[in-house]
C-alpha positions as CSV (number, residue, x, y, z in Angstrom):
1,X,0.0,0.0,0.0
2,X,1.2,3.5,-0.8
3,X,-0.2,7.0,-0.7
4,X,0.7,9.2,-3.6
5,X,0.7,12.9,-3.3
6,X,-0.6,14.6,-6.4
7,X,0.7,18.1,-5.4
8,X,2.6,18.7,-8.7
9,X,-0.6,18.0,-10.7
10,X,-2.7,20.4,-8.7
11,X,0.0,23.0,-8.7
12,X,0.2,22.8,-12.5
13,X,-3.6,23.1,-12.8
14,X,-3.6,26.2,-10.5
15,X,-0.5,27.7,-12.2
16,X,1.4,28.2,-8.9
17,X,5.1,27.6,-8.2
18,X,6.5,25.6,-5.3
19,X,8.1,28.8,-3.9
20,X,4.8,30.7,-4.0
21,X,2.9,27.9,-2.4
22,X,5.5,27.5,0.3
23,X,5.3,31.2,1.2
24,X,1.5,31.1,1.2
25,X,1.3,28.0,3.4
26,X,4.1,29.0,5.7
27,X,6.3,25.9,5.4
28,X,9.8,25.6,4.1
29,X,10.5,25.1,0.4
30,X,12.4,21.9,1.3
31,X,9.5,20.4,3.2
32,X,7.1,21.2,0.4
33,X,9.5,19.7,-2.1
34,X,9.5,16.5,-0.1
35,X,5.7,16.3,-0.3
36,X,5.8,17.1,-4.0
37,X,8.3,14.4,-4.8
38,X,6.4,11.7,-2.8
39,X,9.2,11.3,-0.3
40,X,7.2,12.3,2.8
41,X,6.4,9.7,5.4
42,X,3.7,11.9,7.1
43,X,1.9,15.2,6.8
44,X,0.3,17.3,9.6
45,X,-3.4,18.0,9.2
46,X,-2.7,21.7,9.7
47,X,-0.3,21.6,6.7
48,X,-2.7,19.6,4.6
49,X,-5.5,22.1,5.4
50,X,-3.3,25.1,4.6
51,X,-2.3,23.5,1.2
52,X,-6.0,22.7,0.4
53,X,-7.0,26.3,1.4
54,X,-4.4,27.9,-0.9
55,X,-5.0,25.5,-3.8
56,X,-8.7,25.5,-3.3
57,X,-9.0,21.8,-3.3
58,X,-10.0,18.8,-1.1
59,X,-7.5,16.4,0.6
60,X,-8.8,13.7,-1.7
61,X,-7.6,15.8,-4.7
62,X,-4.1,15.7,-3.3
63,X,-3.8,12.2,-1.9
64,X,-4.3,9.0,-3.8
65,X,-4.2,5.4,-2.5
66,X,-2.3,3.0,-4.6
67,X,-2.5,-0.7,-3.9
68,X,0.7,-2.6,-4.7
């Protein structure tokens, strides 16, 4: 089982850069990059909520369950 983060897809659709999103959400560029590249082991609900707020999406738009 794996959870895939579709942050890059949503960012492309919303035409927003990683740097701009990091500033809006209030997290470091490095931490946001870890999420974008699917290397994150966890995400705080507060971070997920802030990303959803800024990208105007739902958590299900960002997270996808992939069965191995």
